[in-house]
matplotlib code that plots the C-alpha trace (Angstrom):
import matplotlib.pyplot as plt

x = [11.9, 8.9, 5.9, 4.0, 1.1, 2.1, 2.7, -0.7, -2.7, -5.1, -6.7, -6.8, -9.3, -10.0, -10.1, -9.1, -6.9, -8.9, -8.5, -10.3, -12.9, -14.0, -15.5, -13.0, -15.2, -15.7, -12.0, -10.6, -8.3, -5.3, -6.3, -6.8, -3.4, -1.7, -2.9, -0.4, 2.6, 4.8, 5.4, 4.9, 3.0, 0.0, 2.3, 3.3, 1.8, -0.6, -3.3, -6.2, -5.9, -9.1, -9.4, -8.8, -9.7, -6.6, -4.6, -1.1, 1.8, 4.5, 8.1, 7.4, 6.6, 4.9, 7.3, 6.6, 7.4, 10.7, 12.4, 14.5, 11.9, 8.9, 6.9, 5.2, 7.5, 4.5, 1.9, 0.0, -0.1, -0.3, -3.8, -2.6, 0.7, -0.8, -4.6, -5.0, -3.6, -6.4, -7.3, -7.7, -9.7, -12.5, -12.2, -14.7, -14.3, -13.8, -10.8, -9.4, -9.3, -6.4, -4.4, -2.1, -3.5, -1.1, -2.4, -3.9, -6.7, -7.8, -7.4, -9.2, -12.0, -12.6, -12.4, -8.9, -6.1, -2.9, 0.2, 2.7, 5.3, 2.9, 4.2, 1.2, 2.1, 5.8, 6.1, 8.7, 7.8, 10.3, 9.1, 7.5, 10.9, 12.7, 10.3, 10.8, 7.2, 8.0, 8.9, 12.4, 14.8, 12.0, 10.7, 12.1, 10.7, 8.1, 9.5, 10.9, 11.1, 14.0, 13.8, 12.8, 15.1, 15.1, 13.7, 10.2, 8.6]
y = [-16.5, -17.0, -18.5, -21.2, -19.6, -16.1, -14.8, -15.9, -15.1, -17.9, -20.2, -23.9, -24.3, -20.5, -19.1, -15.6, -14.3, -13.3, -9.6, -9.9, -12.4, -11.0, -7.8, -5.9, -6.1, -9.8, -10.6, -12.3, -10.2, -12.3, -11.5, -7.9, -7.6, -9.3, -6.5, -4.1, -3.6, -2.4, 0.9, 3.2, 5.8, 5.6, 6.7, 9.9, 13.0, 14.6, 17.3, 18.4, 21.7, 23.6, 25.5, 22.6, 19.6, 17.9, 15.6, 16.9, 14.9, 16.3, 15.1, 13.8, 10.3, 9.1, 8.8, 5.1, 4.4, 2.5, 4.5, 1.5, -1.2, 1.1, -0.8, 0.4, -0.2, -0.7, -2.1, -4.2, -1.3, 1.6, 2.8, 3.0, 4.8, 6.9, 7.3, 9.3, 6.4, 5.1, 1.4, 0.8, -2.3, -0.3, 3.0, 4.4, 4.9, 8.6, 7.9, 5.5, 8.5, 9.7, 6.7, 7.0, 5.9, 2.9, 1.6, -1.9, -1.1, 1.8, -0.2, -3.3, -1.3, 0.1, -3.4, -2.9, -5.4, -5.0, -3.4, -5.8, -4.9, -5.8, -8.5, -10.7, -10.8, -11.1, -13.3, -10.9, -8.9, -6.2, -5.7, -2.3, -1.0, -2.7, -1.1, 2.3, 2.5, 2.9, 6.0, 4.6, 7.6, 10.1, 11.0, 12.1, 11.7, 14.1, 17.3, 16.8, 13.0, 10.6, 8.1, 4.5, 2.0, -1.7, -1.6, -2.3, -0.2]
z = [-2.5, -4.7, -3.0, -4.8, -6.7, -5.6, -9.1, -10.4, -7.3, -8.4, -6.0, -7.1, -9.9, -10.2, -13.7, -12.6, -9.8, -6.7, -7.2, -10.5, -9.4, -6.0, -4.9, -2.7, 0.4, -0.1, 0.2, 3.2, 5.4, 4.1, 0.4, 1.3, 3.0, 0.1, -2.2, -0.5, -2.9, -0.1, -1.9, 1.1, -0.8, 1.5, 4.3, 2.6, 4.2, 1.8, 1.8, -0.3, -2.0, -0.8, -4.1, -6.6, -4.3, -5.8, -3.5, -3.1, -1.8, 0.5, 0.7, 4.3, 5.3, 8.5, 11.4, 11.5, 7.8, 7.6, 4.8, 3.7, 3.6, 2.8, 5.4, 8.6, 11.6, 13.9, 11.6, 14.2, 16.7, 14.2, 15.4, 19.0, 18.1, 15.4, 15.9, 12.7, 10.6, 8.4, 8.3, 4.6, 5.2, 6.8, 4.9, 2.5, -1.2, -0.7, 1.6, -1.1, -3.4, -1.3, -2.4, -5.4, -8.8, -8.8, -5.5, -5.7, -3.3, -5.5, -8.8, -7.6, -6.1, -9.6, -11.2, -12.7, -12.8, -10.9, -12.5, -14.0, -11.2, -8.4, -6.0, -6.6, -10.3, -9.9, -6.8, -5.6, -2.4, -3.4, -7.0, -6.3, -5.2, -8.1, -10.5, -9.0, -7.8, -4.1, -2.0, -1.5, -1.8, -2.4, 1.0, 4.4, 7.9, 8.9, 10.5, 14.0, 13.7, 13.5, 10.7, 11.5, 9.8, 10.2, 13.7, 14.9, 17.5]

ax = plt.figure().add_subplot(projection="3d")
ax.plot(x, y, z, "-o")
ax.set_aspect("equal")
plt.show()
């Protein structure tokens, strides 16, 4: 279901959507959270090659990533269950460099617009999956973990 005003991201009377008119750290928590495209890419285990300093993605996802919905199964309690999970709201620009180039947090921090498939532009919360921009079908649970699907922990 399309939310009123969701596709434009514009506040009443605003000339530009909030992600183009506000500094990323000036956004409300609700605005910040709405930037998430629900792609699951931030939950893919990755490492930095010590020789090239390039960020390399593995085929493994965090044990709490629901592989069907591409959403965290314990989002509200993720820091308790997974202390190494990064709170993107409070992270530094250097940490955001670990996010994929298509990530709204990374794009908006650099002053760029959101991609056309982003839920804030389409009004469809599943638009990242429909556009093939999510991890759906591309990752497996981290070694030794059972997949989390459609259940919340």
